[in-house]
N, C-alpha and C positions, 0 to 999 in steps of 0.2 A: 496581498500585493498592493503596493502603492506606486505612485508615479516615479518615485526616486529609489524605491527598494523592492525588488521582485520577491524577496524573502521576508517581507514584513510579517511579524508575529502578532496574532490577535489573542486577546484574553479568552479563556475557555467559555464556550457557549452551550448551555443545556440543550438547545435545539439541534445541535449537530447530530446527536444520536437519533433523534426522531426523524430528521430529514434523511439520514443514511438508511434507516430502516425502510422508509417509504420507497426510496430509490432501489433498494435491493429487491423489494417485492416486484417492482416494475421490471427489473432486469430478469428476474426468474420467469416472469410471464413472457418476456421477449424470447427467452431461450427454450420455452416449452416445445417439446417434440424433437429437439436435437438429441442425437445419441449421447447418453451420459447425463442429460439434463435432470433426470429424476433423482440421481444420486449426487448431483453437484452440490458443493458446499459454498455458500455465499457469506462473506464476512465484511464487517466494517472494521478497517484496520487503520494504522497510522495514528498520529497524535490526536486527531479529532475524535478518536475512539477511546481515549483515555480521560475519564472525568478529572477535571482540575488541571489539565495540562494545556498550556498555551500552545498555539499552533498556527501555521499558515492556514487561512480559512478555506482550504480546499478539502473536500471529503474524499478520503481514499476508500474505495470499494474493491472487493476482490471476489472473483469467481474461480473456484477450483473444480475442474471438470476433466473427465476422461471419456473419449479421446479429446484432445485440444481441437476445437472446431476450426475448419478452414477459414481463412481471412474473409473470403467473399460471403460465406454463410453468416459470419458474425456481423459484417457490415450491413447485410440485407435486413437483419433482425434488429440491430441496435440503432442504425441511422434514423429510423422513424421515431425512436424514443429520444433523439437529440444527441446521440453520441457520435463523435467523429474520430477517425483513427489518428492517434497522436504520433508524431514523428520525432519529437524532441526539438529543442532549440538549436542544438549543434549536431554535427554528424556523429559525435561520440557521446551524446547524452545518455546517461546510464538508465538501464531498465526499460528500454523502449521495445526491442524485439527479443531480448534475452536478459535474464538476470545475471549479474556477476556471480560466478561460482563461489560458494561459501560452505563452510563446515568441513569436518575432518573425514567424513565417510565418503569413500569413492562412489560415484554415481555415473550413470550414462550421461554424457554431455547433453543429450536431447532433452533432459528434464528441465533445463534452464530456459527453454523456449517459452515465449509468452506473447500476448497481444495487449496493447495499451490504447485506451480511449479517453476522450475528454468531453465533458458535458458543460458547455459554456453557461447556460442558464442556471444550472444547478451548482456550478463551480465544483464539479466532481471529477475525479480521476478513477477510471475503472481498469483494474489489472485482471486480465484473464490468463490464468495459469493452468498447467496440467495438475490433475488431482494429486500426482506423486511429486510435485515440485517441492524440494526442500525449502525454498524461499516462501512458498505458500504457508507452510506450517510455522516457519520462523517468525513471520509477521504476526501470526496469532499468538504464539508463545511470548514474544516480546511485548505485545500489547497487554496480555494478561499478567505478565510479570510486573510491568510498570503499574498496573492497577493494584496489584497486591503489595507493592513496595513504594509507599509514598515518598520516602527519602530519595530513592533512585529516580522517581518521577520528577521530583523537584530539582535534582542535580542535572537531569537531562534538560529540564526547562531552562536552567541557567545557561547551559552550554548553547542551546538553541538561540537564546537571546543574544549571547556574545557573537555567535556566527552570523546572525541576522544583521547585526550592526555593521559587520564587515562587507555586506553586500550592497550598501548604498551606492547608487550610480552605475550598477552593473545591469547588463541587458537581460539576464535570466538568473535563475537560482540553481543552476547546475553545480557551481562551486560550493554552495551551501549544502546541497544534497551529498556531494562527495565528502565534505568535511565531517558531516554527521556520522559517516561510516566508522570513524575512529571510536565513537562511543559504542556503536553496535559491536565492533570487534572486541572491545574491552569487556562487555557484559555478556557476550554470547554463551560462554561456558556457564555463567551463573543462571541465565534463563533456561538453558537446556537442562541443567541439573534440576532446577525447580520444576520444569515441565515433567521430567521423569519421576520426580518425587510425588507430583500431583497425579500421576497415572495417565498423563496425556499420551495419546497414540499418535502415530504419524499422520493421521487424518484429522486431528483435533487441534 
């Protein structure tokens, strides 16, 4: 983010992976003792998790846990670690309390529920999702598909740069986030097919 562009893109940085790993260790420690914490899956997701991919310099972290902890329990554990509940820039900011439904398989609407947190000092976004969240696994499959397909990674990077240039002068990057959805829509079948061929389960 810059003063004139909330969706400014940074060149890939090797330290993103190291910083994310350290933050995830700290988050796991914060959640210790919660129901489901022992089997929770923690992931570094998003563009900063794909080597060689330019990105907004915010680390996207994910917790997949069952059951989804209550809001007050998460705040009590995460606030001392520097995380605050994120509410979004607008009333309809995407992915704050629920993920937008995605995929062709019918699911119970409750699976889209989530919690979103922001760590100012670390410049990190923490997504807390149900263990059975389709979005939870899609983010991991998409990340790993981009890692395995450099040409698609580079095509995505070009799109991100184009969309970023359109955000100059805007108050937030919600429009950028929504615009990227078109790429996700386009490649979802490809990364789902790849994940199945690679033997990925619904929890990986």
